[in-house]
C-alpha beads as a LAMMPS data file, in Angstrom:
LAMMPS data file: protein, C-alpha beads

173 atoms
172 bonds

1 atom types
1 bond types

-500.0 500.0 xlo xhi
-500.0 500.0 ylo yhi
-500.0 500.0 zlo zhi

Masses

1 110.0

Atoms # bond

1 1 1 135.316 46.381 338.999
2 1 1 137.887 43.458 338.850
3 1 1 141.090 44.571 336.745
4 1 1 143.821 42.224 336.103
5 1 1 146.913 42.299 333.996
6 1 1 148.570 39.619 331.824
7 1 1 152.150 39.589 330.145
8 1 1 151.962 39.126 326.233
9 1 1 154.513 36.679 325.067
10 1 1 153.643 36.035 321.570
11 1 1 150.998 37.623 319.227
12 1 1 147.347 36.615 319.383
13 1 1 144.628 37.464 316.979
14 1 1 142.355 39.144 319.684
15 1 1 145.301 40.993 320.782
16 1 1 146.361 42.133 317.319
17 1 1 142.507 43.299 316.530
18 1 1 142.113 45.150 319.809
19 1 1 145.585 47.027 319.008
20 1 1 144.569 48.023 315.360
21 1 1 141.044 49.106 316.916
22 1 1 142.703 51.358 319.457
23 1 1 145.610 52.527 316.996
24 1 1 142.600 53.946 314.521
25 1 1 140.360 55.242 317.108
26 1 1 140.251 58.929 316.664
27 1 1 139.152 59.607 320.201
28 1 1 142.654 58.303 321.448
29 1 1 145.136 58.460 318.569
30 1 1 145.953 61.907 319.471
31 1 1 146.733 60.851 323.125
32 1 1 149.124 57.834 321.809
33 1 1 151.909 59.034 319.315
34 1 1 152.859 62.217 317.887
35 1 1 151.912 63.756 314.787
36 1 1 153.418 66.568 312.771
37 1 1 150.363 67.445 310.665
38 1 1 146.385 67.015 310.476
39 1 1 147.012 64.480 307.385
40 1 1 149.434 62.489 309.743
41 1 1 147.297 62.304 312.308
42 1 1 144.566 61.033 310.188
43 1 1 146.435 58.209 308.870
44 1 1 145.289 54.624 309.269
45 1 1 147.621 52.038 310.698
46 1 1 147.813 48.483 310.499
47 1 1 149.523 46.169 312.980
48 1 1 150.419 42.720 311.809
49 1 1 151.369 39.520 313.816
50 1 1 154.919 40.268 312.717
51 1 1 154.847 43.717 313.434
52 1 1 153.516 42.519 317.135
53 1 1 156.559 40.262 317.400
54 1 1 159.113 42.865 316.331
55 1 1 157.789 44.885 319.064
56 1 1 157.581 42.293 321.861
57 1 1 161.330 41.966 321.227
58 1 1 161.855 45.233 322.744
59 1 1 158.719 45.871 324.856
60 1 1 157.444 44.294 328.002
61 1 1 153.794 44.288 327.315
62 1 1 150.611 43.515 329.445
63 1 1 147.079 43.724 328.756
64 1 1 144.669 45.574 330.999
65 1 1 141.352 43.651 331.400
66 1 1 138.167 44.393 333.320
67 1 1 136.542 41.195 334.322
68 1 1 137.459 39.032 331.375
69 1 1 137.183 42.071 328.902
70 1 1 140.484 43.480 327.376
71 1 1 140.258 47.351 327.550
72 1 1 143.895 48.395 327.125
73 1 1 147.525 47.634 327.347
74 1 1 150.494 48.770 328.860
75 1 1 154.348 48.487 328.362
76 1 1 157.704 49.421 329.046
77 1 1 161.089 49.242 327.003
78 1 1 164.577 49.569 328.783
79 1 1 167.049 52.533 327.915
80 1 1 165.262 53.664 324.579
81 1 1 167.233 56.053 322.599
82 1 1 164.429 58.697 322.798
83 1 1 165.094 59.252 326.535
84 1 1 165.551 63.153 327.595
85 1 1 168.021 62.059 330.092
86 1 1 169.787 58.823 329.237
87 1 1 170.329 57.479 332.418
88 1 1 171.229 53.674 332.451
89 1 1 168.597 51.544 334.067
90 1 1 165.530 53.565 332.927
91 1 1 162.201 52.449 331.690
92 1 1 160.042 54.160 329.290
93 1 1 156.343 53.335 330.036
94 1 1 153.460 53.628 328.026
95 1 1 149.793 52.996 328.719
96 1 1 146.712 52.982 326.423
97 1 1 143.003 52.565 327.846
98 1 1 141.714 51.471 324.322
99 1 1 137.946 50.623 325.139
100 1 1 135.561 53.617 325.992
101 1 1 134.448 51.687 329.095
102 1 1 137.961 51.341 330.734
103 1 1 138.236 55.105 330.963
104 1 1 137.593 57.126 333.877
105 1 1 137.575 54.209 336.415
106 1 1 140.860 54.453 338.131
107 1 1 142.532 51.767 335.612
108 1 1 145.548 54.176 334.510
109 1 1 146.243 54.523 338.541
110 1 1 146.382 50.746 338.756
111 1 1 148.160 50.208 335.804
112 1 1 151.151 52.554 336.737
113 1 1 151.365 50.802 340.277
114 1 1 151.362 47.444 338.385
115 1 1 154.185 48.631 335.919
116 1 1 156.121 50.124 338.592
117 1 1 156.294 46.857 340.358
118 1 1 157.360 44.944 337.438
119 1 1 160.046 47.503 336.315
120 1 1 161.331 47.129 340.011
121 1 1 161.353 43.447 339.455
122 1 1 163.497 43.738 336.597
123 1 1 166.223 45.849 338.927
124 1 1 165.518 49.305 336.926
125 1 1 165.583 52.269 339.449
126 1 1 164.276 55.112 337.012
127 1 1 161.203 55.671 334.743
128 1 1 160.759 58.397 332.090
129 1 1 157.720 59.151 330.373
130 1 1 156.310 61.784 327.749
131 1 1 152.696 63.154 328.092
132 1 1 151.473 65.800 325.676
133 1 1 150.742 68.948 327.251
134 1 1 146.889 68.976 326.503
135 1 1 146.631 65.557 328.073
136 1 1 145.829 67.116 331.253
137 1 1 144.196 64.125 332.935
138 1 1 147.116 61.928 332.374
139 1 1 149.524 64.811 333.518
140 1 1 147.584 65.104 336.717
141 1 1 147.727 61.570 337.495
142 1 1 151.615 61.000 336.648
143 1 1 151.966 64.111 339.312
144 1 1 149.743 62.380 341.733
145 1 1 151.844 59.266 341.807
146 1 1 155.203 61.215 342.115
147 1 1 156.463 61.766 338.664
148 1 1 158.362 64.821 338.376
149 1 1 158.371 67.152 335.195
150 1 1 162.106 67.240 333.799
151 1 1 161.468 69.220 330.657
152 1 1 159.492 69.992 327.381
153 1 1 159.966 69.374 323.781
154 1 1 158.254 72.265 322.143
155 1 1 156.394 71.584 318.977
156 1 1 156.011 67.956 319.252
157 1 1 152.775 66.993 318.245
158 1 1 149.787 68.384 316.200
159 1 1 146.098 68.475 317.588
160 1 1 143.250 70.813 317.382
161 1 1 144.777 72.941 314.884
162 1 1 148.219 73.604 316.750
163 1 1 151.357 72.057 318.016
164 1 1 151.737 71.196 321.344
165 1 1 154.892 70.190 323.811
166 1 1 155.704 66.951 324.976
167 1 1 156.248 67.163 328.818
168 1 1 159.041 64.786 329.964
169 1 1 158.612 63.506 333.301
170 1 1 160.622 61.175 335.751
171 1 1 160.256 59.025 338.706
172 1 1 162.857 57.183 340.846
173 1 1 161.945 53.653 342.310

Bonds

1 1 1 2
2 1 2 3
3 1 3 4
4 1 4 5
5 1 5 6
6 1 6 7
7 1 7 8
8 1 8 9
9 1 9 10
10 1 10 11
11 1 11 12
12 1 12 13
13 1 13 14
14 1 14 15
15 1 15 16
16 1 16 17
17 1 17 18
18 1 18 19
19 1 19 20
20 1 20 21
21 1 21 22
22 1 22 23
23 1 23 24
24 1 24 25
25 1 25 26
26 1 26 27
27 1 27 28
28 1 28 29
29 1 29 30
30 1 30 31
31 1 31 32
32 1 32 33
33 1 33 34
34 1 34 35
35 1 35 36
36 1 36 37
37 1 37 38
38 1 38 39
39 1 39 40
40 1 40 41
41 1 41 42
42 1 42 43
43 1 43 44
44 1 44 45
45 1 45 46
46 1 46 47
47 1 47 48
48 1 48 49
49 1 49 50
50 1 50 51
51 1 51 52
52 1 52 53
53 1 53 54
54 1 54 55
55 1 55 56
56 1 56 57
57 1 57 58
58 1 58 59
59 1 59 60
60 1 60 61
61 1 61 62
62 1 62 63
63 1 63 64
64 1 64 65
65 1 65 66
66 1 66 67
67 1 67 68
68 1 68 69
69 1 69 70
70 1 70 71
71 1 71 72
72 1 72 73
73 1 73 74
74 1 74 75
75 1 75 76
76 1 76 77
77 1 77 78
78 1 78 79
79 1 79 80
80 1 80 81
81 1 81 82
82 1 82 83
83 1 83 84
84 1 84 85
85 1 85 86
86 1 86 87
87 1 87 88
88 1 88 89
89 1 89 90
90 1 90 91
91 1 91 92
92 1 92 93
93 1 93 94
94 1 94 95
95 1 95 96
96 1 96 97
97 1 97 98
98 1 98 99
99 1 99 100
100 1 100 101
101 1 101 102
102 1 102 103
103 1 103 104
104 1 104 105
105 1 105 106
106 1 106 107
107 1 107 108
108 1 108 109
109 1 109 110
110 1 110 111
111 1 111 112
112 1 112 113
113 1 113 114
114 1 114 115
115 1 115 116
116 1 116 117
117 1 117 118
118 1 118 119
119 1 119 120
120 1 120 121
121 1 121 122
122 1 122 123
123 1 123 124
124 1 124 125
125 1 125 126
126 1 126 127
127 1 127 128
128 1 128 129
129 1 129 130
130 1 130 131
131 1 131 132
132 1 132 133
133 1 133 134
134 1 134 135
135 1 135 136
136 1 136 137
137 1 137 138
138 1 138 139
139 1 139 140
140 1 140 141
141 1 141 142
142 1 142 143
143 1 143 144
144 1 144 145
145 1 145 146
146 1 146 147
147 1 147 148
148 1 148 149
149 1 149 150
150 1 150 151
151 1 151 152
152 1 152 153
153 1 153 154
154 1 154 155
155 1 155 156
156 1 156 157
157 1 157 158
158 1 158 159
159 1 159 160
160 1 160 161
161 1 161 162
162 1 162 163
163 1 163 164
164 1 164 165
165 1 165 166
166 1 166 167
167 1 167 168
168 1 168 169
169 1 169 170
170 1 170 171
171 1 171 172
172 1 172 173
């Protein structure tokens, strides 16, 4: 597997198409954003070039490729308002392995290492993230890479007919 990452600096049609595919993939939507109800979970979203341009103003976004095939994206933003611990110099991260052929191959591990290096280059010292409590695979990966639980937000997202907590984790670089 030849994995590589590249920074997104402007909207491109292939990236927008991939983001829309992943944003509406029933297999990964429950993992990528919170939902309060089944109806909210099932809502279809449409990302436009303008949406992506606005996102790039606040996110450092990178594409994840295996060989020349786009399989996911990862990003971080600095000091967003939804941090549990509002410590200045904190990066909030997100990773989506959108294509099934990219999952279960260690890309999440490689993506986290890459993001941590990029965040260090920005001079930031802390990372915070949220992982839904039912996402055991991601939670295990974060713990393996040294992230520590700092709190839980109860009844944060709907999945499989019940509400689940958001586990907040942090790592100092």
